N, C-alpha and C positions, 0 to 999 in steps of 0.2 A: 451489523444492524443494531439499531437502538432497541432498548427495552421498551416495548410498546405499552406495557402497563405504566411504566414510569412516565412515558410521554403523555399518556392519556390523563394521568393523575396530576401532572404538572405542565399542562399543555402551554399555557401562556409564558411561563418562565423559560421552558426549553425552546419554545418558538423564537424568543428574543435572541437566545444564544445561536440558534441555527441561522437566523437572519444575518447575524454578523459574519457567517460563513458564505454569504451571498446565495443562499438557497432560493429557488424559485418559489415565491410566496403562494403561487397557485397550488403547489403541492401541499403546503401547510393548510390551505383552505380546504382542499379535497380531503385531507386527513381529518380535519376537525369535523367536517360534515359526515364523514364515514364513521367516526367514533360515535357520533350522536345517533345515526341511523342504526348502526350495529347494536348499540345498547337497547334501543327501542325494539328491534326485531328479536333480540335475545330474550327480552322480557316477555314478549308474546309467546315465544317458544317455551319458556319456563312455565307459563300459565297452562299451556296445553299439556305439558309433561306432568305438572302438579295434578291436573284433572285426571289424567290417566292413572297416576299412582294412587290417588285417593279412591277413585271409584272401582278400580281393578280389585282392590282389597274388599270392597263391599259387594262384589258380584255374587259371592257365595251366599250372602245373607239376605239378598233382596228378593221380593216376591215376583217382580216383573223382570226376569233375567233377560228376555229377548229385547226389551226396550233398552235396557242398559248396555247390552252387547252391541246394539246398533249405534248407540251414542259413543261407545268406546271405539268402535270400528271407524266411525266418521272422525273422531278425535285423533285416532292414530294416523289417518290420512292427512289431517291438518299438521300433525307433528312432522310427518315425512316432507310435506311441502315447505313448512316453515324451516326445517333443517336445511333444505336445499338453499333457501334464501340466505340463511345465516352463513352457510358454507361459502356461498358465492361472495358475500360481503367480506368474509375473512380472507378469501383469496385475493380480492381487490385490495384489501388492507395490506396484505403481504407484498403485493406487487408494487404499490405506491411507496410503502416504507422501505423497499429495497433501493429506492433512489434517494432516500434521505441520508445526508452525511452524518458523520460522528459529531458529538457535541465537543466544543473546545474546552480544554481545562480552564479553571479559573485564572491561572497564571498567564494564559495566552493574551498578549496585548490586542486591543481592538484596533483594526486598521482595514482600509479598503482594498489595498493591493500590495505588491512586493515593495513598493516605495516606502511603505510604513512598517517594514520589518525592523527589528531592534538589534543593533550590533551589541554583542555581549563582550567580546574581547578580540584583540589581534594577537596572533602568534607568529614570531619571527619577523624579520624586516625584509621587505622586498629588495632585490639586488639593484645596484646602480651600474649603469653602463656608460663607458666613455666613447662609444661608437654608435652608429645608427643601427638599431636592432631590426631584425626581420621577423615576420609572422611565421608561425609554425608551418603553414602550407608552402611558403616560399622556401624555407629551409628543407622541408621534406622533399620537395621536387628537385631542388639543387643537389641534395645528397642521395637522391634516388631511393628514398625511404617510403615516400607516398606516391602512389600512381592513381591519380583521379581519373585520367582519361580511360584507362582500361577498366577501372571500377564501374564507370558509367556504361562502357561498351558491353560488359558482360551482365550488368544488372540495369541500373538506371541512375538518375541523379541521387546524391546523398549516399552513395556507396563508394568505398575506397579500397585499394589493394595496398597492404603493407609489405615492404620488401627489405631485404638485406638487414642492416643493423636496426632499422626501424621495426622490423618484424621480431628481431631478437630482443630488442628493448621491451616491446609489448609482452613477449613471453616471459622475460625476466620479471617484469612488474607483476604479472599474474602469480608467478611462483613465490615472489617475495611477499606479496600481500597475503597469500594463503598461509605461508610459514609464520608471518608476523601475527596473524589472527589466531593461529593455533597456539602460539606461545602465550597468548592472552587467555587461553582456556576455551576457545571456540572449536568445536568438533567439525571436521571437514565432512561434508556430504556432497554427493554428485547426483543430480536429478535430471529427469527428462526436460527437454526444451519445449515439448509439445504437451499440453494438458487439456483436459476436458472442461466443458462449460461449468460443471459443478465446482471444480477447482477455481476457475476464474471468478465465480460468484462468491466463493468463500472469503476471498481477500478483498472483494469490492470492485474488481475490474468490470464485472458484468452486473447489471445491464448498462450502467451509466456510461462506461468508456468503450463500448463496442466498436465505435468508429475509429478508435486508436489502435485496434488489434488487427493482426493478420490471422484470418481464419482459413483452415484447410477446407477446400470445397468438397461437399458431399461427405463430410466426416465431422464428428463432434470433437474437433481438436483445434486448439489455438496455439500459435507461437507465443511464448511468454515475453512479456515486456520487462520483467525483472524476476530473478530467482526467488524473491520474496514469495511469489505465488505458489510454486510447487513445494518450497521448503516449509512454509507455514502449514500448508495443507497435508503434509506428511502425517499429521495427527488429527485430521478431520474425522468426525464421528467416532472419537475415542475418548475414554475416561482414563486419565493418567493418574499415577500414584503421586501422593504428596512428596514422597522421597525422591522421585525422579526429576523434580523441578528445582532450579530452572534448567531448561534445555537451551544450550547456547551453541549455535551452529554458524558455520561459514560456508559459502558456496560460490564457485565460479560458474558463470554462464554467459553465453551470448544472449543478447536481448534484442527484441524486435518491436519497433513502434512505427506506426504510420505517420506519427507527428501531425495529426489533423489539427489545423489551426495555427501551425507554426510557419506558414508560408512567408518567405522573405527574411526569416531569422537565421543568422549564422549560416549563410549559404556557402561561404568559403571555408575550406578546411574540414576538420573531423570533429568539431565540437558538437554538432547536432546531426546525427546519422540515423538512417532507418535501421541499421544493424550496428550494434556496439557491444562491448564487453564490460562486465562488472564483476567485482568480488563483493558479495553481500554478507551482512550479518543479520541473523534472525534469532530472536529469543522468545521462548514461551515460558511464562512465569506465573507464580501465584500473585494475586493482586497486590499484596503488601511488599512484594519484591520489585515491582516494575519501575518505580522511580529510581531505585538504586541501580538497576540494570540499565536503565536509560542513560544515566550519567556514565556508566562503564562503557557503553557503546560509543557515546560521543567522544570520550577520552581515547578510546581505541583508535577511532578514525583520525582524530587530531594528532595523536602520537605517531601514527603511521605517516602522516604528511610531514611532521617535524623530522622524523628519521630520514626522510628524503630531502630534507633541507628546503622545503617549500613553504613560503610565507602564506598564511591563510588567516581567515577570521571566522568567528562563530556568530551566527545570526539566529535570533528567536523569530520564527515566522508569526506574523499577525494573523488575526482571524480570517481576513480576506484572501490570504495566500496559503492557508492551511489545506492540505490534501483531503480528499473525500473520507478516507478511513482514519485519518490521524486526529488524535485529541491534542497532541502537542508535538511540535517539530523544531529541531535545531538543524539548520543548514551549515555546512562548512563550505566556504568559498576560497578558492586558491587564487593567488596573484598571477595575472596574465599580463606580462610586460607590454606586449604590442597593443593591448587594449587599454592599458593604464588603469585597470580596475580588477576587482575580485570577481570570479565567476564560480558558480555552484559546481562542486565536485563530489559532495556527499550530502545526504539528507537522512537524518535519524529521527524516527517517529515512534511515539508510544500510541498504540491504537486502543489501549485499555481492553475492554471485553467486546468491542465492536465486531472485529473479525471472528473472534471465538464464537459469538452467538450465531453468525452466519455459517461458519464451518462446523459448528457443534463440537468444539474442543473443550473438554471439561477435565476436572481433577477431583479426587475425593479428598475433601478437606479434613481437618483434625477432628471434626464432629461426625465424620463419616458420611457427610452429605456431598452430593455432586455440585460443584461450583464452576462457573466459567473461568478460564485462565485469562491472562493478559498476553497480548502479542505485541512484539516490537520488531522493527526492521530498520536497516540502515546500510547505505553504500559504504564499502570500505575497500576499494574506492571505485569510481568510474574509471576504467582502465584507459580509454581513449583520451579523456580530459587530463589524466595524470601524465600521459605521454606528451600531450601538448604543453603542459606546464613545465616538464623537464626540458623539452626542446627549447622553449623560449627563455626560461630562467637560467639555463646552463649553456647558452650559446656563447661563442667567442667571436672575436673580430674576423677570423678567417673562415667563419661559417662552420667550424667544428663544434661538436657538442660534448661537453664533459659528462661522463656517466657517474652518477652519485656512488659513493663508496659502497653503500650497502647492497648495490645491485651488481657489482663487478663479478662476484663469484658465480652469478647466474649466467654469465656470458661464456 
C-alpha cells in the first residue's frame, strides 16, 4: 500500500506516475475528493475536541457549573458523532487505497503495454536445427511424457499429467533449482499452499485479483498463485532486527491461478496452466540494500538459465506492463524454438515498502526507530516453462531429448 500521507501531500505528482500504470482514474478522483472531505471533517472534530479540552479545565472555576456541564455534555455527543464520521471516511480511504498500485521507480520506462518493454541484453545463442522441429506438446505425447487427455478427464482443460521421464525431468529441475539457489545463499523454506485472506492482502493479491484466485468454499483460505505470498508474509506483523537483514529465501510450491482474462492464449501444451510449479526467490531487506539485492536476484535466475544452456534475454518492464505491487521489474524470457521467440520464464520485482506497509513488516533501524522493510520476489524458475524450453531446445531428429549435464545426477 502507498504511504497515504505522501500521496496526499504530493497528489498531482504521484497521480501522474500512477496513470502511467494504467490506473482507473475514477479511483484517483475518489481519493482526491476523500482527502478533501476527510481534512474538513477532521478539522470539525478537532474544534469540538479543543472546546472540550478548554472548558473542561474551566469547569472547577466557573460560577454556572450546570450550564457548562450541559454544554460539555452536548459537545461530547458532537465529538462522538463526528468521530464516527471521520472513522467511516478513514475506512473508505483504506478500502479505496488498497486498490491503488505501487508507484513506478524513476528508472522504469514509460510505455502502454508489453510491446514497449525494453530489451536490456541477450544471454547465449539460440540453437540451430537442420530438421523440422516439433512443439513440446507433440514431443510430450509422442514420448508419453505428457498426458493431456487424462489431465482433462480428472480435472478440466488446462490441466496435464506428467509421466515417465517427463515426470522425472520435472522433479530433477525442482531439485536442481533449489540446490542452485541455496548455493547462492538463499535459505530453503517450505510453506503451506493454502493461506488466509490477510496473507493474500499483505502481498497485494486481495482485493484487486480476487477473480484470479481459487477460494476454499466456506473457509477463509485461498490456494496460492505464487509462493511469494506465504514466504513474504512469514514476517507479517513483526519487527525484525537490523542484524537479521537481508532475509534471502527460496521456496518450491505448486501454484494455482484461474487465469481470468487469458481465454484463447496458449491453449496447447503446458505453457499456461491452472496448476503449475515454481521455485521462487523472496528477499526482505533494509531500504538501502534493496537495489543490490534486486540485481543479485536477477543474476541468480539468469545464471540458472545459463547453467541449463538455455538462451534467454533480460527485459525491463515499462510502466504499462508493471505488476500491481512492483516498483520495478525485470523479466527473463527463454527462447522457445517452435514459436521462434522468447517467452517469459522469470519475473523479478522490487516492491520497495509497498507490501511491507500492507503486511506490517518492519525492522528497528540504527537509530532505534521502527522502519518499513523492502520486499523483493522473483521466479527462479517457472518449472513447467523450463521443462518446455529443455524439451524444445534439446530435441534431436529422432525425437529424443538430451538431458542437460547439470541435471543428469538427479535422474
